[in-house]
N, C-alpha and C positions, 0 to 999 in steps of 0.2 A: 049456547050449549050444544046445539046441533053441529056446528063446524068442528068443535073439539071432538065430538063423538065420531064424526066422519074421518078425522085425521087419525084417531086411535084405532079405528077399524080398517084402515087402509091396508090392503093385502101386501103391498110392497114394503110398507113400514114394518108390519108384523113379520114378514119374511126376513127383512134386514136385521131386526132384533133377534129373531131366532138364530140366524146365521152367526151373529156376533156372540151370542150366548154359547152356541156350539163350539165355535173356534176358541173362545176364552176358557171354557171349563171342560169340555168333553172330548175334544180332538186329541189325536196322538201327539201333536205338537202344540199343546196348550201353553198358557203363560208360565205356569210353574215349571214345566219341562224345559222351556226355553231359558228361564232364569238359571236352572240347574246346569244346563249345558254351557251357558255363558260363564258361570262360576268355574266349571270344570276346565273350560278353555283357558281361563285366566290362571288357574292353578298350574296347568301344563306349561303355559308360557313362562310363569315364574320359575318352574322347575327347570326349564330349558336354560333360562338365564343363569340360574345357580350352577347348573352342570357345566355350562360354557366357562364360567369363572373357575370352577374346579379343574377343568381340563387345562386351561391356561396356566394355572398354578402348578399342576403336575408336570406340564411340559417344561416349565421353567426349572423345576427341581431336577428333572431328568437331564436337562442341558448342564446344570451345575455339577451333577454327579458324574456325567460322562467326561467332562472336561477337567475335573479336579479330583485326583485320587484321595486327597485328605478329606474332602467332602463325602466321598463314597464310604470311606472308613468310619467317619463320624455317623453317617446314616445307619450303617450296619451295626455299630456299637449301641446306638440309641434304640433302634427299633427291633433288632433281632438279638440283642444282648450278647453279641459276639465278643470274644476277647482273644488276646494273644496267649501263647502257651505259658508264659511266665507271669501272668496277671491273675488276680482274684477279683471277682465282681461281686459287689454287695448291692442288693436291691432294697431300697427303702420305700415302702408304700405308705401313703397317707391314710 
């Protein structure tokens, strides 16, 4: 019993336990903060991947439109509802 009591009252062991408790729960960079920061970093990386794909898609569309006048006309008609002077446009919404 006496050796167990000596180990539990060791000042280095108590200091180490206090340090671990402080770093785990009370410090500015505790475990919860680190986990939130890690999740935030992963969300930002996912967002960067998504935006890179969108940029590549938009660059491809831009190349198609600048090289093909029919594609440019199709894009203008579909997205901006443009029409020629002798045409009527009917919009059907679901």
